[in-house]
Steps between C-alpha positions, in 0.01 A plus 500: 500500500474363147393670179139419406428350161305686232210262561498587871503871421208461262307299759564772759376761252176307457464456876509874576298606195159510675633781721776659292471560126827568317626846590589740218843613386528835330782693333415855609613772253590755768719246677673429169566872463628522858732197482601476134394135477181308430392441859240232571319516834338184633200617701485274804339791683182390317440180702224464764748587778694758300814285493658201324523307828140377487599257225737329740255488789233326294744246357670425832174443689351285224802270513503500879133399523561217254729346764240498778306706754632839610393637839630850447770709335764736635736719303703821526480787256538870428166479320472351152595144593259519792217618277569212263475241780190663648335511157574132436399391852166680471412289196543185713368626835831444678596732790819698447718711728743745343793650689620846403764730650379801696471806281395293199289660227167601650314436177661162433406399855141609437489302176616182673240539773231561237591163348428334837851465639591543866789747515777480758738798524841445662792732581796499263541445127379240250753245624357538850153441358621183325644365824181574694287338229704179525451493878128569468448224243678248720303595812165474319577200286419703190680489169780757460522650150852612410592809301658285227390152392490321167117501500495877558753541219291273275200727548671834451689363198171502312526877448841457339366219282225734378748782447767310305236345276332835437826689437750241373733775376590609855878529531544591867273529805569684826321338793486600869625257763330473838540142618535386139183320391423745218840496335523123546167473322649680201799266503261204508295627204816588307633146549167336409469701179875495425477877459826699469383805701763644736375526859633785715419518870426825683535559874477801724843632593343541846434122516805353326509141629435339159746728323771401748410131482507510119866600523606290798318182399367439849208603719520857621322730741510878486323788678177623342445875490275551196201719577327458166549146367346281769462213252880485477571556870657159568783477752609145409514294182312174443717204406251370242465817297865602533616184322273572202589868491874435497456244222258685273522876561761692302557775758333689783442876495455700819265800506442766765173608657532827309537316169196288588297811583598653166393179324165488683435853385610422143265201485209716602588780259560269202238230560271616783579173678544489878813305598617431852868553572628150421289493184674812367849366572534340156435832327739670742776261390414547132522878538831458680639290213308643204811601307574129440140416404437734208287343228460168681190300596492533880249389763414555863204409717270716707498225759251675726302819543444481875645821640351708782329803351669758723848373413411487130367855507828622651698314232295657222541846654876442546467544876685296770323163526619391844 
């Protein structure tokens, strides 16, 4: 992958604007009191699919269609990426099949079907779903959409472009890592604007492949046992995003499911915002490291609000969620 230019980022912003107005960023007073820093939340839970991913889906499909006819689309997801592709495909009338692992979020599955996608559930984890999606695309002659691609990154980078322009005083941002498109989008916007913000990655300690690869410098796979952060439940790293992350991210913080649950609850108490597990990981890391952040301008993103209601209720009530 290559870094997009500022002009390309601005063109992508204009492309998605009919469907996605700029999302807000707020410094919530109760979060400042809780963390001891000025904490800016970028509200990507306010998009039409409740997640930042839709920016990437629209941009990717627009660029794909510019190259020629597309018979159909196939991709794998735990939910938000799939919704983004289904949303974009519906605008163009293109059929799409989305592969998910068995036991995936019931409500994310329902949202993808509501957008017109055919859903295919397969045994195993997200990696298994990726492998089945590749086979399905080949057998049908449909276009396979990867989890990470420079056109997906170009699209999702538009939220970081908005954010850094709106809050130029940001000193450090904590961003969750699933397959890496979101954090790579921040690195792209930072480079295009020549902004000095420090970028810190956050992974689930129950899905540590990227944390291990950040240290080792090579692709890694690791067991996934997180029960709460499905958006970060990636068994293997992607070569494209790993290269950017190792070059541009200052460090990676690992957070537990319990820390994520505490952060989900804190976000509701302090802002009344619903955050899915992966979307609360940034705050979980900030709370873990708050002693070093006192008085600073800090940011994190609510990258999605798509959490099953029964699980969320148990988190809020401090009950077992699995």
